[in-house]
C-alpha positions as CSV (number, residue, x, y, z in Angstrom):
1,X,0.0,0.0,0.0
2,X,2.9,2.3,0.8
3,X,4.6,1.5,-2.2
4,X,1.5,2.5,-4.2
5,X,1.3,5.8,-2.7
6,X,4.9,6.3,-3.6
7,X,4.1,5.6,-7.2
8,X,1.0,7.5,-7.5
9,X,1.9,10.8,-9.2
10,X,0.7,14.1,-7.7
11,X,-1.3,16.5,-9.9
12,X,1.4,19.0,-10.3
13,X,3.8,16.4,-11.2
14,X,1.3,14.9,-13.9
15,X,0.9,18.6,-15.4
16,X,4.9,18.9,-15.5
17,X,5.3,15.4,-17.1
18,X,2.4,16.2,-19.9
19,X,4.2,19.7,-20.6
20,X,7.5,18.2,-21.0
21,X,5.8,15.4,-23.4
22,X,4.4,18.1,-25.4
23,X,7.6,20.2,-25.7
24,X,9.5,17.3,-26.7
25,X,7.0,16.1,-29.3
26,X,7.2,19.7,-30.8
27,X,11.0,19.2,-31.0
28,X,11.9,21.8,-28.2
29,X,15.4,21.7,-26.7
30,X,16.6,23.5,-23.9
31,X,17.8,27.2,-24.7
32,X,21.4,27.8,-24.2
33,X,20.6,30.3,-21.5
34,X,18.5,27.6,-19.6
35,X,21.6,25.2,-20.1
36,X,23.9,27.6,-18.6
37,X,21.5,28.2,-15.6
38,X,21.2,24.4,-15.0
39,X,25.1,24.2,-15.0
40,X,25.3,22.2,-18.3
41,X,27.9,23.3,-20.6
42,X,26.5,24.3,-24.0
43,X,27.8,22.4,-27.0
44,X,28.7,25.7,-28.7
45,X,29.1,29.3,-27.6
46,X,26.7,30.9,-30.3
47,X,27.5,34.3,-31.9
48,X,24.6,35.9,-33.7
49,X,25.9,38.1,-36.8
50,X,23.0,40.2,-38.6
51,X,25.1,41.9,-41.4
52,X,24.9,43.1,-45.0
53,X,25.4,40.3,-47.4
54,X,23.8,42.0,-50.0
55,X,22.8,45.8,-50.9
56,X,25.0,49.0,-50.7
57,X,26.9,47.9,-47.1
58,X,27.7,44.3,-48.4
59,X,31.3,45.3,-49.6
60,X,32.2,47.1,-46.7
61,X,30.7,44.3,-44.5
62,X,32.9,41.8,-46.1
63,X,35.9,43.8,-46.3
64,X,35.9,44.9,-42.7
65,X,34.0,42.2,-40.7
66,X,32.8,39.0,-42.2
67,X,36.1,37.6,-43.3
68,X,37.7,38.7,-39.8
69,X,35.1,37.0,-37.8
70,X,35.2,33.8,-39.7
71,X,38.9,33.6,-39.6
72,X,38.6,34.3,-35.6
73,X,36.3,31.2,-35.5
74,X,38.7,29.0,-37.3
75,X,41.7,30.2,-35.2
76,X,39.6,29.6,-31.9
77,X,38.2,26.1,-33.0
78,X,41.5,25.0,-34.2
79,X,42.6,25.3,-30.5
80,X,39.4,23.5,-29.2
81,X,37.4,26.6,-28.3
82,X,37.3,29.0,-25.7
83,X,37.9,27.9,-22.3
84,X,35.2,28.6,-19.9
85,X,36.2,28.0,-16.1
86,X,32.5,27.4,-15.0
87,X,32.5,24.4,-17.2
88,X,36.2,23.3,-16.8
89,X,36.8,22.9,-20.7
90,X,37.2,24.5,-23.9
91,X,34.0,25.1,-26.0
92,X,33.8,25.5,-29.8
93,X,32.5,28.6,-31.1
94,X,29.8,29.1,-33.9
95,X,28.2,32.1,-35.8
96,X,24.7,32.3,-36.9
97,X,24.5,34.9,-39.7
98,X,21.8,36.3,-41.6
99,X,21.6,38.9,-44.3
100,X,20.1,42.2,-43.1
101,X,20.3,43.4,-46.7
102,X,21.6,46.8,-45.7
103,X,18.5,47.7,-44.3
104,X,18.1,48.9,-40.7
105,X,14.6,47.7,-40.0
106,X,15.8,44.2,-41.0
107,X,18.9,44.5,-39.0
108,X,16.8,45.2,-35.7
109,X,14.3,42.3,-36.5
110,X,17.2,39.9,-37.1
111,X,19.1,40.9,-34.0
112,X,15.9,40.3,-31.9
113,X,15.4,37.0,-33.6
114,X,19.1,35.8,-33.1
115,X,18.6,36.6,-29.3
116,X,15.1,35.5,-28.7
117,X,14.7,32.5,-31.2
118,X,18.3,31.2,-32.0
119,X,19.1,31.8,-28.3
120,X,22.5,33.1,-29.1
121,X,25.0,33.8,-26.4
122,X,26.3,37.0,-27.8
123,X,25.9,39.3,-31.0
124,X,28.6,40.3,-33.6
125,X,27.8,43.7,-34.9
126,X,26.6,44.5,-38.4
127,X,28.3,47.1,-40.8
128,X,27.7,50.9,-40.7
129,X,27.0,53.7,-38.0
130,X,23.4,54.0,-38.8
131,X,22.9,50.2,-38.2
132,X,24.6,50.3,-34.8
133,X,22.4,52.8,-33.8
134,X,19.4,50.8,-35.0
135,X,20.3,47.8,-33.0
136,X,21.6,49.6,-29.8
137,X,18.2,49.7,-28.0
138,X,17.7,45.7,-28.7
139,X,20.9,44.7,-27.3
140,X,20.6,47.0,-24.3
141,X,16.9,45.7,-23.7
142,X,18.6,41.9,-23.5
143,X,21.7,43.1,-22.1
144,X,24.0,41.6,-24.6
145,X,27.3,43.2,-24.8
146,X,28.5,44.3,-28.3
147,X,31.9,45.6,-29.3
148,X,30.9,47.7,-32.6
149,X,33.8,48.3,-35.2
150,X,32.3,50.2,-38.2
151,X,30.5,52.8,-36.2
152,X,31.8,56.4,-36.1
153,X,29.5,59.0,-34.3
154,X,29.6,61.8,-31.8
155,X,25.7,61.1,-31.2
156,X,26.7,57.7,-29.9
157,X,29.2,59.1,-27.4
158,X,26.2,61.3,-26.0
159,X,23.8,58.3,-25.7
160,X,26.5,55.9,-24.3
161,X,25.3,56.2,-20.7
162,X,22.0,55.0,-21.6
163,X,23.1,52.2,-23.9
164,X,25.8,50.5,-21.4
165,X,26.0,47.2,-23.4
166,X,27.4,48.7,-26.4
167,X,31.3,49.5,-27.0
168,X,32.8,51.2,-29.9
169,X,36.1,50.2,-31.2
170,X,36.4,52.7,-33.9
171,X,38.1,56.0,-33.8
172,X,35.4,59.1,-33.9
173,X,34.6,61.9,-36.0
174,X,35.7,64.5,-33.8
175,X,39.2,62.7,-33.4
176,X,39.7,62.2,-37.1
177,X,38.3,65.7,-38.0
178,X,40.6,67.4,-35.7
179,X,43.5,65.4,-36.9
180,X,42.8,66.4,-40.4
181,X,42.3,69.8,-39.7
182,X,45.7,70.0,-37.8
183,X,47.5,68.3,-40.8
184,X,46.0,70.8,-43.0
185,X,47.3,73.6,-40.7
186,X,50.7,72.0,-40.6
187,X,50.8,71.7,-44.5
188,X,49.7,75.4,-45.1
189,X,46.3,74.6,-46.6
190,X,44.4,78.1,-47.0
191,X,41.1,76.7,-48.7
192,X,39.0,73.7,-48.7
193,X,35.9,72.3,-50.4
194,X,33.8,69.8,-48.4
195,X,31.2,67.5,-49.8
196,X,29.1,64.7,-48.0
197,X,26.7,62.2,-48.4
198,X,23.4,62.5,-46.5
199,X,23.5,59.4,-44.2
200,X,24.4,59.7,-40.5
201,X,28.2,59.3,-41.4
202,X,28.4,62.0,-43.7
203,X,26.3,64.6,-41.7
204,X,28.4,63.8,-38.5
205,X,31.6,64.0,-40.0
206,X,30.8,67.3,-41.9
207,X,29.3,69.0,-39.1
208,X,32.1,68.0,-36.7
209,X,34.9,69.1,-39.0
210,X,33.6,72.3,-40.5
211,X,33.7,74.2,-37.3
212,X,37.3,73.0,-36.8
213,X,38.3,74.2,-40.1
214,X,36.6,77.6,-39.4
215,X,38.3,78.1,-36.1
216,X,41.6,77.1,-37.8
217,X,41.2,79.9,-40.2
218,X,40.9,77.9,-43.4
219,X,38.5,79.1,-45.9
220,X,35.6,76.6,-46.8
221,X,35.0,77.7,-50.3
222,X,32.3,75.2,-51.2
223,X,30.1,73.0,-48.7
224,X,27.6,70.7,-50.5
225,X,25.8,67.4,-49.9
226,X,24.9,64.6,-52.3
227,X,22.5,61.7,-52.1
228,X,23.9,58.1,-51.1
229,X,23.7,55.9,-54.1
230,X,24.3,58.7,-56.4
231,X,25.7,57.4,-60.0
232,X,27.0,60.6,-61.2
233,X,28.8,63.2,-59.1
234,X,30.8,64.9,-62.0
235,X,28.7,68.2,-62.1
236,X,29.4,68.7,-58.2
237,X,33.1,67.9,-58.8
238,X,33.3,70.3,-61.5
239,X,32.0,72.9,-59.1
240,X,34.8,71.9,-56.9
241,X,37.4,72.3,-59.5
242,X,36.0,75.7,-60.5
243,X,36.8,76.8,-57.0
244,X,40.6,75.9,-57.3
245,X,40.9,75.0,-53.6
246,X,44.1,73.7,-52.0
247,X,42.3,70.7,-50.4
248,X,39.3,68.4,-51.3
249,X,37.4,66.5,-48.5
250,X,34.7,63.9,-49.0
251,X,33.0,62.3,-46.3
252,X,31.9,59.2,-48.2
253,X,31.0,55.7,-48.1
254,X,32.8,53.1,-50.3
255,X,30.7,53.2,-53.6
256,X,30.9,57.1,-53.3
257,X,34.5,57.2,-52.6
258,X,35.4,54.9,-55.5
259,X,33.1,56.9,-57.9
260,X,34.3,60.4,-56.8
261,X,37.9,59.2,-57.2
262,X,37.1,57.8,-60.8
263,X,35.4,61.0,-61.9
264,X,38.0,63.5,-60.3
265,X,40.6,62.0,-62.4
266,X,38.5,62.0,-65.4
267,X,37.9,65.7,-65.0
268,X,41.4,66.5,-63.9
269,X,40.3,67.7,-60.3
270,X,43.8,67.3,-58.6
271,X,43.9,69.5,-55.5
272,X,47.1,69.6,-53.2
273,X,45.4,67.7,-50.7
274,X,42.9,65.0,-51.7
275,X,40.9,63.1,-48.9
276,X,38.0,60.7,-48.5
277,X,36.7,58.7,-45.7
278,X,35.3,55.2,-46.0
279,X,37.0,53.1,-48.8
280,X,40.3,54.9,-49.3
281,X,42.0,52.5,-47.0
282,X,40.7,49.4,-48.9
283,X,43.5,47.5,-50.9
284,X,41.0,47.0,-53.6
285,X,40.7,50.9,-53.8
286,X,44.4,51.0,-54.5
287,X,44.3,47.9,-56.9
288,X,41.5,49.4,-58.9
289,X,43.0,52.6,-59.7
290,X,46.7,51.6,-59.2
291,X,49.4,52.4,-56.7
292,X,50.8,55.3,-58.8
293,X,47.2,56.6,-59.3
294,X,46.4,56.6,-55.7
295,X,49.8,58.0,-54.4
296,X,49.2,60.9,-52.2
297,X,45.7,60.4,-51.6
298,X,44.4,60.5,-47.9
299,X,41.6,58.7,-46.1
300,X,40.1,58.6,-42.6
301,X,41.5,56.2,-39.9
302,X,44.5,53.9,-40.4
303,X,46.0,50.5,-39.6
304,X,48.9,48.6,-41.3
305,X,50.8,45.7,-40.9
306,X,54.1,47.6,-39.9
307,X,52.7,49.2,-36.7
308,X,54.8,48.2,-33.8
309,X,52.6,46.0,-31.8
310,X,53.2,42.3,-31.1
311,X,51.3,39.8,-33.5
312,X,50.1,42.2,-36.0
313,X,52.3,40.9,-38.8
314,X,51.7,37.6,-38.1
315,X,48.0,38.1,-38.2
316,X,48.2,40.1,-41.3
317,X,50.1,37.1,-42.9
318,X,47.5,34.6,-41.6
319,X,44.6,36.7,-43.0
320,X,46.3,37.1,-46.6
321,X,47.1,33.2,-46.6
322,X,43.6,32.2,-45.4
323,X,41.6,34.5,-47.8
324,X,44.1,35.5,-50.8
325,X,43.4,39.1,-50.3
326,X,44.8,41.8,-48.1
327,X,42.6,43.2,-45.0
328,X,41.8,46.9,-45.2
329,X,44.0,49.4,-43.5
330,X,41.3,50.9,-41.4
331,X,38.8,48.3,-39.9
332,X,39.7,44.7,-40.8
333,X,42.0,44.3,-37.8
334,X,39.4,45.9,-35.9
335,X,36.8,43.4,-37.0
336,X,39.2,40.4,-35.7
337,X,39.8,42.5,-32.5
338,X,36.1,42.6,-31.7
339,X,36.0,38.8,-31.5
340,X,39.4,38.7,-29.5
341,X,38.1,41.2,-26.9
342,X,34.9,39.0,-26.6
343,X,37.0,35.9,-26.4
344,X,39.4,37.3,-23.6
345,X,36.4,38.9,-21.6
346,X,34.7,35.2,-21.6
347,X,38.1,33.6,-20.3
348,X,38.5,36.2,-17.7
349,X,34.9,36.0,-16.6
350,X,35.2,32.2,-16.5
351,X,31.4,32.1,-17.6
352,X,29.0,33.2,-20.2
353,X,27.3,35.5,-17.8
354,X,26.8,38.7,-20.0
355,X,26.9,41.3,-17.0
356,X,30.2,39.9,-16.0
357,X,31.5,40.0,-19.5
358,X,30.2,43.6,-20.1
359,X,31.9,44.8,-17.0
360,X,35.2,43.3,-17.9
361,X,35.1,44.7,-21.1
362,X,34.5,48.1,-19.6
363,X,37.6,48.0,-17.3
364,X,40.2,45.7,-18.9
365,X,43.2,46.4,-21.6
366,X,43.2,44.0,-24.3
367,X,46.1,43.3,-26.7
368,X,44.6,42.7,-30.2
369,X,45.4,42.4,-33.7
370,X,44.7,46.1,-33.9
371,X,46.9,47.0,-31.1
372,X,46.3,47.6,-27.5
373,X,42.4,48.6,-26.9
374,X,41.2,50.3,-23.7
375,X,37.6,51.5,-23.4
376,X,36.6,54.8,-21.6
377,X,33.1,55.8,-21.4
378,X,32.5,52.7,-23.7
379,X,34.9,54.2,-26.4
380,X,38.4,53.0,-27.5
381,X,40.9,55.3,-26.5
382,X,43.6,54.0,-28.4
383,X,43.8,53.7,-32.2
384,X,46.8,53.5,-34.4
385,X,46.2,56.5,-36.5
386,X,43.4,59.1,-37.6
387,X,44.6,59.9,-41.2
388,X,46.3,57.6,-43.6
389,X,47.8,58.2,-47.1
390,X,48.8,56.0,-49.7
391,X,52.6,56.0,-50.2
392,X,54.4,53.5,-52.4
393,X,51.5,51.0,-52.1
394,X,51.1,51.1,-48.3
395,X,48.7,53.2,-46.3
396,X,50.8,55.2,-43.9
397,X,50.0,56.9,-40.7
398,X,50.6,60.6,-41.5
399,X,48.7,62.5,-38.6
400,X,51.1,64.3,-36.5
401,X,50.7,62.4,-33.3
402,X,51.5,58.9,-34.5
403,X,52.9,59.2,-38.0
404,X,54.7,56.3,-39.6
405,X,55.7,58.5,-42.6
406,X,56.1,62.2,-43.6
407,X,52.9,63.3,-45.7
408,X,53.3,63.9,-49.4
409,X,52.2,67.3,-50.3
410,X,51.2,68.4,-52.6
411,X,49.6,65.4,-54.1
412,X,51.2,64.1,-57.3
413,X,49.4,64.5,-60.6
414,X,47.2,61.6,-61.7
415,X,48.8,58.8,-63.4
């Protein structure tokens, strides 16, 4: 009789048993968060990656992030994964990637899908400043630490206290604008023409740099915008040429940067200083136009394999061997560094607890393929350089503080 009582299930037990059976019947598996809470090690550490595989951002995404992320996965898994002290073993990593189609709304939806449906542990960021803005509320809501690499915005600095789970690795418009203005002053530039695209990147860079030019006494002879995705900028560039300025500055994304360069060459626009932001640092930019043609052209941000930090040259060689192409001279090493920092934060935390990892990212200094990284108020305070210039086939640092080569001025004639 006593045995029967012991075997007789309670009402609550029956409900639990029925629910468990239904969940199993519909293919439910324990989410990664619940696995961690139960003390069971996940089979893989999952990183979600909503990023442009198509659309206008896709070339930049492939250049600066996708290959870098995938190389990191291969490197980590070749060593057995990331060691997590809580589980007493190394755990392999895996990326779940979706195409955000270069669309902000899609990026937001995919980020939430990755967190809620795919149950990823962490998010690797998408491409572009506006896309980082778009996903910031989502990652903050779900307390998922993200280290952004292709985001450059003064507004993000202002918002940082409200989005404590977002960190930014890239150097910022005010820093790069000031370095460019200081260089112009050093070189004796008296007049400048400025154009920019109408997305957040172009607006912020121009609004940050123009006041600095004015304070420095440099005459802004022309200041105009153009729509992102424009197919012909020759009328605007002819206006620039007519002003006969010392310096030409374009706050542009890669398609615009390539177009501006081709059409400036075609119409003979060759000022003493020629500068554009995103795309100039790409090896594909140098290769498309030829090293002699781009000699002396300047661009925003700079990293190269000759900077004096441990492991940088080795990482560069490993990247080239794996992909058969060179990394860009601004963001690719940063894309890899994003992953390195996440890995080291997990190892220091000894767990997959996102809050612990967030706090470690905020306080530690990290040695990476980019060089040393230290965040203050969620922004990296150490970057190899702010202004680069193509010289003899390499993108050299020419801003005064950290230059690796003396700037070429005036820019040589088009070849």
